[in-house]
C-alpha positions as CSV (number, residue, x, y, z in Angstrom):
1,M,22.3,29.9,-5.5
2,N,18.7,31.2,-6.2
3,Y,17.6,28.4,-8.5
4,R,15.9,25.5,-6.8
5,P,15.6,22.2,-8.4
6,L,12.3,20.3,-8.5
7,I,12.1,18.0,-5.4
8,I,10.3,14.7,-6.1
9,P,9.4,12.6,-3.1
10,S,9.8,8.9,-3.9
11,I,7.4,6.1,-2.9
12,D,8.6,2.5,-3.5
13,I,5.6,0.1,-3.7
14,S,5.7,-3.5,-2.9
15,Q,2.8,-5.8,-2.1
16,G,0.6,-2.7,-2.0
17,M,2.6,-1.1,0.7
18,V,5.4,1.4,1.0
19,A,8.7,-0.4,0.8
20,S,12.1,0.5,2.1
21,V,14.8,0.1,-0.6
22,R,18.5,0.1,-0.5
23,Q,20.6,-0.3,-3.6
24,H,17.7,-1.4,-5.7
25,K,16.7,-4.2,-3.2
26,R,13.8,-4.2,-0.9
27,V,15.0,-4.4,2.7
28,G,11.7,-4.1,4.4
29,F,8.7,-1.9,4.7
30,D,8.5,1.8,5.7
31,S,7.9,2.4,9.4
32,R,6.4,5.9,8.9
33,F,3.9,5.0,6.1
34,K,2.4,1.7,5.2
35,D,-0.2,2.9,2.7
36,P,1.3,4.4,-0.4
37,I,-1.8,6.6,-0.9
38,E,-1.4,8.0,2.5
39,A,2.2,8.8,1.8
40,A,1.3,10.5,-1.5
41,I,-1.3,12.7,0.1
42,F,1.1,13.6,2.9
43,W,3.8,14.7,0.4
44,A,1.3,16.5,-1.9
45,Q,0.0,18.5,1.1
46,R,3.6,19.6,2.0
47,G,4.2,21.0,-1.4
48,A,5.3,18.2,-3.7
49,R,4.6,19.1,-7.4
50,R,5.6,15.6,-8.6
51,L,5.8,12.1,-7.1
52,H,8.2,9.3,-8.0
53,L,6.5,5.9,-7.9
54,I,8.4,2.7,-8.4
55,D,6.7,-0.7,-8.7
56,I,9.3,-2.9,-6.9
57,D,7.3,-6.1,-7.6
58,G,7.1,-5.0,-11.2
59,S,10.9,-4.5,-11.4
60,K,11.4,-8.1,-10.2
61,S,8.7,-9.7,-12.4
62,G,9.5,-7.8,-15.5
63,C,6.0,-6.2,-16.0
64,P,3.9,-3.7,-14.0
65,V,2.2,-5.2,-10.9
66,N,1.0,-2.5,-8.6
67,T,-0.9,-0.6,-11.2
68,D,-4.0,-0.4,-8.9
69,V,-2.0,1.5,-6.3
70,I,-0.6,3.8,-9.0
71,E,-4.0,4.5,-10.3
72,A,-5.4,5.2,-6.8
73,I,-2.6,7.6,-6.1
74,A,-3.1,9.4,-9.4
75,R,-6.8,9.9,-8.5
76,A,-6.0,11.0,-4.9
77,V,-3.5,13.7,-5.5
78,P,-3.4,16.8,-7.9
79,V,0.3,16.4,-8.7
80,E,2.3,15.1,-11.6
81,I,3.2,11.4,-11.4
82,Q,6.4,9.8,-12.7
83,A,6.2,6.0,-12.4
84,G,8.4,3.0,-13.3
85,G,9.2,-0.5,-12.5
86,G,8.9,-3.5,-14.8
87,I,8.7,-1.4,-18.0
88,R,10.1,-3.5,-20.8
89,T,7.8,-2.8,-23.7
90,P,5.7,0.2,-25.1
91,K,2.6,-1.6,-24.0
92,D,3.9,-1.6,-20.4
93,A,4.5,2.1,-20.7
94,E,1.0,2.7,-22.2
95,L,-0.5,0.7,-19.3
96,L,1.1,3.1,-16.7
97,K,-0.2,6.1,-18.8
98,R,-3.7,4.7,-18.7
99,V,-3.7,4.3,-15.0
100,G,-2.7,7.9,-14.4
101,A,1.1,8.3,-14.8
102,D,2.0,11.5,-16.5
103,L,5.7,10.3,-17.1
104,V,7.0,6.8,-17.5
105,I,10.5,5.7,-16.5
106,F,12.1,3.1,-18.9
107,R,15.5,1.7,-18.1
108,P,16.9,0.1,-21.2
109,R,19.2,-2.8,-20.7
110,P,22.7,-1.6,-21.5
111,F,23.6,-2.8,-25.0
112,G,20.7,-5.3,-24.7
113,G,19.2,-4.6,-28.1
114,G,15.5,-4.3,-28.5
115,D,13.6,-1.6,-30.3
116,V,14.0,1.4,-28.0
117,E,12.7,3.6,-30.8
118,A,9.3,2.0,-30.4
119,F,8.9,4.1,-27.2
120,R,9.1,7.3,-29.3
121,T,5.3,7.4,-29.8
122,I,4.7,7.6,-26.0
123,Q,4.7,11.1,-24.6
124,G,6.5,11.9,-21.3
125,M,9.2,9.1,-21.4
126,I,12.1,9.3,-18.9
127,I,15.1,7.2,-19.7
128,G,16.6,5.7,-16.5
129,F,20.3,5.1,-16.2
130,D,21.9,3.3,-13.2
131,L,25.3,4.0,-11.8
132,T,27.1,1.3,-9.9
133,D,30.5,1.3,-8.1
134,E,32.6,2.3,-11.0
135,P,32.1,5.4,-13.3
136,P,30.5,4.3,-16.6
137,P,32.7,3.7,-19.6
138,D,32.6,6.0,-22.6
139,E,30.8,3.5,-24.8
140,A,28.0,3.3,-22.1
141,L,27.5,7.0,-22.2
142,A,27.5,7.1,-26.0
143,W,24.8,4.3,-25.9
144,L,22.8,6.4,-23.4
145,T,22.7,9.4,-25.7
146,S,21.5,7.2,-28.6
147,C,18.7,5.9,-26.4
148,L,17.7,9.5,-25.5
149,S,17.6,10.4,-29.2
150,A,15.9,7.2,-30.4
151,T,13.1,7.5,-27.8
152,G,12.6,11.3,-27.9
153,A,12.6,11.2,-24.1
154,R,11.9,14.4,-22.2
155,S,13.9,13.5,-19.2
156,L,17.1,11.6,-18.1
157,L,17.0,10.0,-14.7
158,I,20.4,9.0,-13.2
159,C,20.2,6.8,-10.1
160,D,23.4,6.0,-8.2
161,V,22.7,2.5,-7.0
162,A,25.9,2.5,-4.9
163,V,24.4,5.1,-2.5
164,E,20.7,4.6,-3.0
165,G,18.8,4.4,0.3
166,T,22.0,5.0,2.4
167,S,21.7,8.8,3.0
168,K,25.5,8.9,2.5
169,G,25.4,11.7,0.1
170,P,25.9,11.8,-3.7
171,R,29.2,11.1,-5.4
172,L,29.5,14.6,-6.8
173,T,32.8,14.1,-8.6
174,I,31.5,11.1,-10.6
175,L,28.3,12.9,-11.4
176,D,29.9,16.1,-12.5
177,A,32.2,14.2,-14.8
178,L,29.3,12.1,-16.2
179,L,27.1,15.3,-17.0
180,S,30.2,17.0,-18.5
181,H,30.9,14.0,-20.7
182,L,27.3,13.8,-21.8
183,K,27.2,17.4,-22.7
184,A,30.4,17.0,-24.7
185,L,28.9,14.1,-26.7
186,R,25.6,15.8,-27.4
187,P,25.3,19.4,-26.2
188,D,22.2,19.8,-28.4
189,L,20.5,16.9,-26.7
190,L,21.3,17.5,-23.0
191,G,20.4,21.2,-23.2
192,N,16.8,20.3,-24.1
193,I,15.9,17.7,-21.5
194,E,15.3,17.6,-17.8
195,T,18.1,15.9,-15.9
196,I,17.0,14.1,-12.7
197,Y,19.2,12.5,-10.0
198,A,18.4,10.0,-7.3
199,G,20.5,8.4,-4.7
200,G,22.0,9.2,-1.2
201,I,20.7,12.8,-0.9
202,S,20.6,13.6,2.8
203,T,21.2,17.3,3.3
204,K,20.2,20.7,1.8
205,V,23.9,21.1,0.9
206,D,23.6,18.0,-1.3
207,I,20.6,19.6,-3.0
208,E,22.5,22.8,-3.7
209,R,25.6,21.0,-5.0
210,L,23.6,18.8,-7.3
211,S,21.8,21.8,-8.7
212,S,25.1,23.6,-9.2
213,I,26.5,20.8,-11.4
214,G,23.4,20.8,-13.6
215,F,20.6,18.6,-12.2
216,S,17.2,20.2,-12.6
217,A,15.2,17.7,-10.5
218,L,16.1,15.5,-7.6
219,V,14.4,12.4,-6.2
220,L,14.4,12.1,-2.4
221,G,13.3,9.0,-0.6
222,A,15.1,8.0,2.6
223,A,16.0,11.6,3.5
224,L,12.3,12.6,3.5
225,H,11.0,9.4,5.2
226,R,13.6,9.7,8.0
227,G,13.0,13.4,8.5
228,L,16.5,14.4,7.5
229,I,15.1,17.0,5.1
230,D,11.9,18.9,5.5
231,L,10.1,19.0,2.1
232,S,8.3,22.3,2.8
233,E,11.8,24.0,3.2
234,V,13.2,22.8,-0.2
235,S,10.1,22.7,-2.5
């Protein structure tokens, strides 16, 4: 396959340092990089065109915490920044935009109510959707398409929490079925947004297969940090 998806190195931030995350939980700190700014510069120098920054402390507290680190990274590297963690309100998203995030990740609470349409005024929104052990029910996917429409999001980020940080490989059958179902529900919508995947990627074959089923961008964390994949070879 000639088409290469956008590869987005992930940097999880906690207490101002690079955290190691498995299945949405911090399990320690990265042994290769301690300073998130150093990590960002390293990946930018190796060809990254976008970075994925997650504020782990913000996710836990319910509002952005490590905004100073995100701002320092945005100033240090000439690449696009997508950032998230603790985004609950449009004001949270606006704060990340002010400190330098080009794109902001918002994970609506499933069926949790709230005015998701209020995010429509913010440019560069990414709607995040987490997979767990079981495939999502039809009503969850219908709700997801409604969130994409209401917010006018430019991207959809699907994170498979069941394999996140494990390097076990993506669950391709579930992902293929999920994308096919979303396309059947709203072919007009999915054809006009960027589809991003995160979770368990560990080989070039994983990258090729995810691209073949329809993902246009892939977030890589553990595979890059452990040296399983060379960013310069896949960017």
